[in-house]
N, CA, C and O of each residue as an XYZ file, in Angstrom:
200
protein
N      -2.456     -5.097     -3.734
C      -1.504     -5.034     -2.962
C      -1.071     -6.281     -1.806
O       0.133     -6.396     -1.572
N      -1.620     -6.805     -1.398
C      -1.545     -7.544      0.047
C      -0.665     -9.351     -0.666
O      -0.577    -10.221      0.200
N      -0.293     -9.613     -1.648
C       1.062     -9.977     -2.817
C       2.351     -9.046     -2.136
O       3.346     -8.810     -1.450
N       1.296     -8.802     -3.024
C       3.007     -6.934     -2.695
C       4.229     -7.579     -0.778
O       5.335     -8.039     -0.494
N       2.599     -7.010      0.078
C       2.858     -7.077      1.251
C       3.656     -8.348      1.889
O       4.131     -8.073      2.991
N       3.919     -9.723      1.427
C       4.240    -10.488      1.702
C       5.822    -10.445      1.037
O       6.929    -10.483      1.574
N       5.522    -10.377      0.049
C       7.653    -10.350     -0.704
C       8.242     -9.085      0.077
O       9.468     -9.088      0.189
N       7.518     -7.946      0.662
C       8.513     -7.361      0.904
C       8.156     -7.752      2.411
O       9.029     -7.089      2.969
N       7.513     -8.335      3.371
C       8.196     -8.672      4.615
C       8.674     -9.127      4.745
O       9.464     -8.980      5.677
N       8.697    -10.869      3.377
C      10.223    -11.525      3.109
C      11.009    -11.065      3.115
O      11.782    -11.211      4.062
N      11.406     -9.926      1.695
C      12.614     -9.459      2.329
C      13.082     -8.335      2.787
O      14.150     -7.922      2.335
N      12.323     -7.545      3.863
C      12.740     -5.809      3.392
C      14.062     -6.067      4.485
O      14.536     -5.020      4.925
N      14.705     -7.349      4.969
C      15.506     -7.318      5.754
C      17.015     -7.315      4.843
O      18.078     -7.048      5.403
N      16.927     -7.654      3.354
C      17.648     -7.610      2.535
C      17.446     -5.847      1.928
O      17.665     -5.632      0.736
N      17.143     -5.014      2.592
C      17.212     -4.183      1.742
C      15.901     -3.944      1.006
O      15.685     -2.734      0.930
N      14.906     -4.720      0.409
C      13.742     -4.525     -0.697
C      12.763     -3.107      0.373
O      12.227     -3.245      1.473
N      12.841     -2.042     -0.372
C      11.357     -0.990     -0.088
C      10.146     -1.166     -0.984
O       9.819     -1.843     -1.958
N       9.663     -0.281     -0.230
C       8.306     -0.630     -1.756
C       7.478      0.997     -1.122
O       7.712      1.762     -0.186
N       6.273      0.927     -2.416
C       5.769      2.088     -1.826
C       5.199      2.261     -3.064
O       5.602      2.482     -4.207
N       3.549      2.006     -2.193
C       1.975      1.763     -3.122
C       1.946      3.077     -3.501
O       2.174      4.039     -2.768
N       1.648      3.099     -4.707
C       0.105      4.562     -4.638
C      -1.017      3.928     -5.038
O      -1.163      2.967     -5.792
N      -1.990      4.753     -4.287
C      -3.459      4.572     -4.003
C      -4.172      5.079     -5.375
O      -4.145      6.264     -5.708
N      -4.734      4.186     -6.044
C      -5.282      6.059     -7.173
C      -6.694      5.950     -7.012
O      -7.436      6.346     -7.911
N      -7.403      5.164     -5.347
C      -8.562      6.001     -4.980
C      -9.074      7.112     -5.217
O      -8.359      8.024     -4.803
N     -10.661      7.683     -6.050
C     -10.675      8.629     -4.825
C     -11.277      8.769     -3.966
O     -10.881      9.864     -3.567
N     -12.208      8.371     -3.136
C     -12.457      7.949     -2.432
C     -12.260      8.115     -0.726
O     -12.754      7.211     -0.051
N     -11.885      8.712     -0.340
C     -10.554      8.414      1.076
C     -11.565      7.265      2.036
O     -11.200      6.351      2.775
N     -12.432      7.562      1.811
C     -13.231      6.449      2.986
C     -13.289      5.701      2.377
O     -12.318      5.713      3.133
N     -13.455      4.468      1.322
C     -13.615      3.537      1.125
C     -11.641      3.255      1.508
O     -11.390      2.296      2.237
N     -10.348      4.167      0.952
C      -9.856      3.703      0.497
C      -8.603      3.218      2.623
O      -7.731      2.451      3.032
N      -9.663      4.589      3.218
C      -9.778      3.921      4.706
C      -9.856      3.159      5.279
O      -9.276      3.097      6.363
N     -10.855      1.928      4.658
C     -11.517      1.057      4.810
C     -10.648      0.030      3.968
O     -10.420     -1.100      4.400
N     -10.382      0.282      3.279
C      -9.376     -1.164      2.453
C      -8.489     -1.527      3.985
O      -8.353     -2.418      4.824
N      -8.022     -0.119      3.636
C      -6.583     -0.320      4.624
C      -6.794     -1.048      6.120
O      -6.092     -1.863      6.720
N      -8.394     -0.234      6.552
C      -8.531     -1.186      7.560
C      -8.636     -2.753      7.063
O      -8.118     -3.725      7.612
N      -8.946     -2.745      6.610
C      -8.831     -5.132      6.810
C      -8.052     -5.539      5.864
O      -8.359     -6.600      5.321
N      -6.630     -4.695      5.330
C      -5.669     -5.070      4.400
C      -4.359     -4.256      5.220
O      -3.361     -4.455      4.527
N      -4.123     -3.713      6.005
C      -3.103     -3.123      6.413
C      -2.221     -3.592      5.602
O      -2.295     -4.685      5.040
N      -0.672     -2.187      5.417
C      -0.120     -1.942      4.259
C       1.262     -2.122      5.459
O       1.309     -1.308      6.381
N       1.742     -2.616      5.414
C       3.805     -3.032      6.272
C       4.420     -1.767      5.183
O       5.621     -2.033      5.132
N       4.272     -1.010      4.640
C       4.993     -0.163      3.705
C       4.355      1.018      3.392
O       3.138      0.895      3.533
N       4.926      2.864      2.769
C       4.517      3.571      2.821
C       3.537      3.463      1.499
O       3.638      2.803      0.465
N       2.623      4.316      1.938
C       1.615      3.670      1.047
C       1.276      5.251      0.748
O       1.061      5.953      1.736
N       1.194      6.076     -1.037
C       1.330      7.801     -1.022
C      -0.804      7.745     -1.533
O      -1.558      6.891     -1.065
N      -1.141      8.568     -2.261
C      -2.430      8.443     -2.755
C      -1.563      9.099     -4.334
O      -0.358      9.343     -4.406
N      -2.610      9.270     -5.491
C      -2.888      9.654     -6.190
C      -4.243     10.010     -6.365
O      -5.030      9.133     -6.721
N      -4.612     11.097     -6.182
C      -6.014     11.859     -5.999
C      -6.595     11.655     -7.372
O      -7.662     11.059     -7.517
N      -5.817     12.204     -8.512
C      -5.846     12.895     -9.618
C      -5.852     11.987    -11.143
O      -6.265     12.217    -12.280
N      -4.875     10.392    -10.195
C      -4.736      9.102    -10.657
C      -4.134     10.038    -12.765
O      -4.400     10.198    -13.956
N      -3.390     10.237    -11.825
C      -2.826     10.920    -11.986
C      -0.917     10.236    -13.000
O      -0.043     11.053    -13.287
């Protein structure tokens, strides 16, 4: 997702919108990952990976 974040930053002023979806079951792992890799766009969570 970091590569997607850079594309988003480049084109957001032209109207690009991004929605990331995490399938990580462990909330702490997700929080740790996001702490190291903050995303500039909305990130939803699919706990059941459906």
